[in-house]
N, C-alpha and C positions, 0 to 999 in steps of 0.2 A: 685487916683485909687479906684473904687467902690469895694464892696464885691465880686461881680460876677467876676470881673477882677482878683482879688486876688486869688480867689478860682481856676479859670482856670489856672492861672500861676502856682499855686501850684501843680496842676495836671500834668502840663507839666514837671516840675522838678521831680515829682514822677515817671512818666514814664521813664524819662532818667535814674534816679538812679537805677530803677528796671531792667535795661537792655533792656527794650522794644526797645530802639532806635538803637540797634546793627544791625538791618536789615532795608531793605527799607520801609517796612510797618510801622515799629516802628517810624522811622524818620518822615514819613508822619503823623503819629498820633500826634507827639509832634508839628509838624508845624500847624496842624489844631486847636489844643488847644491854640496855641499862637495867631492864627488868631481870634479865637472866643473871646480872652481876649482883643485884641487890634484893633478890627475892627473899621473903621472910618465911619462917615455919608456918605462920598463920595463913599466909597466901599459898604455900604449897598444899596445906590441908584443904583449903577452899577449892583449889584446882583439882585435887584428888576426888573431892566430892562430886564435881562436875564430870570428871573423867569416868568415875565409877558409874554414874547415872547414864552416861553415854554408852558405856560398854554393856552394862545390864540390859539396855534396851535392844542391843544387837544380839543378845544370846538368850537362849531358853533357860530359865532358871528352874531348878527342881523344886516343885511345890511341897508344901507340908504333907507328910505321909508317904512321899515317894522314897523308895529304898535308898537312894543315894543321900537324900536329905536327912533321913532318919540315921543313917550311918555317920554322917558328918556330925549330926547333933550328938550323938552318943560319944564320939571321939572328943569333942570340943566343949561339952556341957560343963565339965569341971577342970578344964585345961588351965594349968598354973603357968604363968608367964611373968618374966621380970619387966615387961613393958607397961608403962602407965598410960594405957590407951584402950578405950573400949573397942573390942574386936567384932566385926560383923561378918559372919561366915555364910557363904552360900555356895551351891553347886551349879555349874553350867552343864547341861546335858549335851555333851559333844564328845566324840571319840578322840579329840585331841589330848595329848598328854602334856598337861600344863597346870600351873597354879601361880598365883601372884597375890602381892599385898600392896596396898597403897597407904599413904601417909595419914589418911583420915580413919584408918582402922578396918578398911575394906579388905577382906580375905576371900579370894575366889578359888575354888578347886574345880577342875574339869573331871567329869565322870570317867573319861579315858585314863586318867591318872589314878582314880580310885580303883579302876579294874585291874591296874597293874600292880598296885601296892596293897600290902596288908595295913592294918590300922596303925601299927608302930611305925612303919616306914612312911606312911602319910603324915603322921605327926611330925616327923623330922622334916619332911619336905615343907610343910606349913610353917614350921619353926624357922626354917632357912629363909623363906620368903619374908616372914615378920622380921627377921634379923636385918634384912636390908632396909626396912623401915626404921628399925631401932638405931641402926648406925647412920641414918640419914643418906644412904647410898642413893635412894630414889629421888632425893632432892637435886642431885646432879642430873638425872634424867629430865627433870622439868627445866633446868637451866639449858641443857643441850637442846631441848625442844624450841625454847625461845630463841637461842642462838642460831639454830637452823633456819627458822623463820626469818631472822634478821638477815641472814646471808642471802636467802632467796629475794627478800624485798629489796636489799641492796643491789642485787643484780638487776632486778626489774627497774630500779630507779635511774639506772644509767643506760637504758635502752635495750635491756635483755628481753628475752621472750618468755620469762617466767612469771610475769606479773599475775596471770590468773592463778597459777599454782601458789604464789606467795600469799595471796590474800587469804587462802584457806589453809595455810600450812599447819595451823594449830587445830584445825578441824579434826585431825586424826590424833590428837593429844593421847587419847586412851590406848591407841595402838602402840605409840611411842613408849609409853610407860609400861605396858604389859610385855613388850618385847625388848625392853631396855638391855643394853649390853653393859655388863659390870666388869671390872678389872679382876684379875686373878686374886689380888689382895682382898678385894670386897667380897668375892666368893668364899675365900677361906674364913673371913670374919663371919659371914652368914652361916657357913657350915658349923662354926664353933658355937653360934647362938642356937642353931638347930639341935646340936648335941646337948647344950645346956637345958633346952626344953625337955628332951627326953629324960635327962637326969632329975629335973624338977618333979617330973611326973612318974618317976619310978619305973621307966621303960629301959629295957636292955639297949645299951648304946650301940651295940652291933646292928641295930635297925638302921642306923645312919649309913653303915657300910653297905648293907644290902640295897638300900634305897638308891644310893649314888651308882652302884654297880648296874642296877636296872636302868638307870638313865644314861649309862655310859655307851650307849650305841642306839642307832635307830633314827629316824627322821621325825623328831617331835619338836613342838615349839619350845618346851622347856630344855631340851637338849641343845638346840641351837643357840639359846641365849645363856647357857650355863656350861661353858667348855670345861674340858679337863676332868669330867666326872670320875673317870676310872683312877686318875692320879690323886684326886681328892679323897676317894674311898680309901685308897691305900694309906694316905696321910692320916686319916682318922683311925684306921685300924692299928697303925703304929701308936697313936695316942692312947688307944684303949689298952 
């Protein structure tokens, strides 16, 4: 059992001892903490499928024949990756600068990002996002989603005013995953994976540098959730 699992299990016990589990909301809080601590890879994939379905329904997907869809198809049709997971690529037609990948192989790219990047840079960004899945960083996001829900339910169970919010806390699971915050170590690992994708596909690794430099400023979704882009670009430049 790792440190996160031990901490979450300890929180479950604490909620129980404190009396929070004497009502329905408190029991639910304890259950959510236990789920966060013991969630399996299969469960993560199942939730990713549900979250992807939810997010796809909220966004306009580029149809076949659309210029963005055709460009993405060209980039990914023969994409070589070391990940043993079928990848499903689609474009969201929005000016936002973002991309994300989920544990079930969902990879979504925003048209705003495609406008900003050339094909090689875009390949690196997608490789970076797939890297978070490969290293199971996204699994922590699921755990945190459950832990957050448990905290809200725990507060509601002892007379707080967050009951209505708590009951729907996982309703925005897709949002939590798309905008998940990763540690600097996680970002470095994902950058290395993105760089590996470029090398596997015979692409100039300097595309990773220019991609990160383009993400190193501005007010975009991917910038807000991927801090230190300029510093990471310099680190990759030194590696090259």
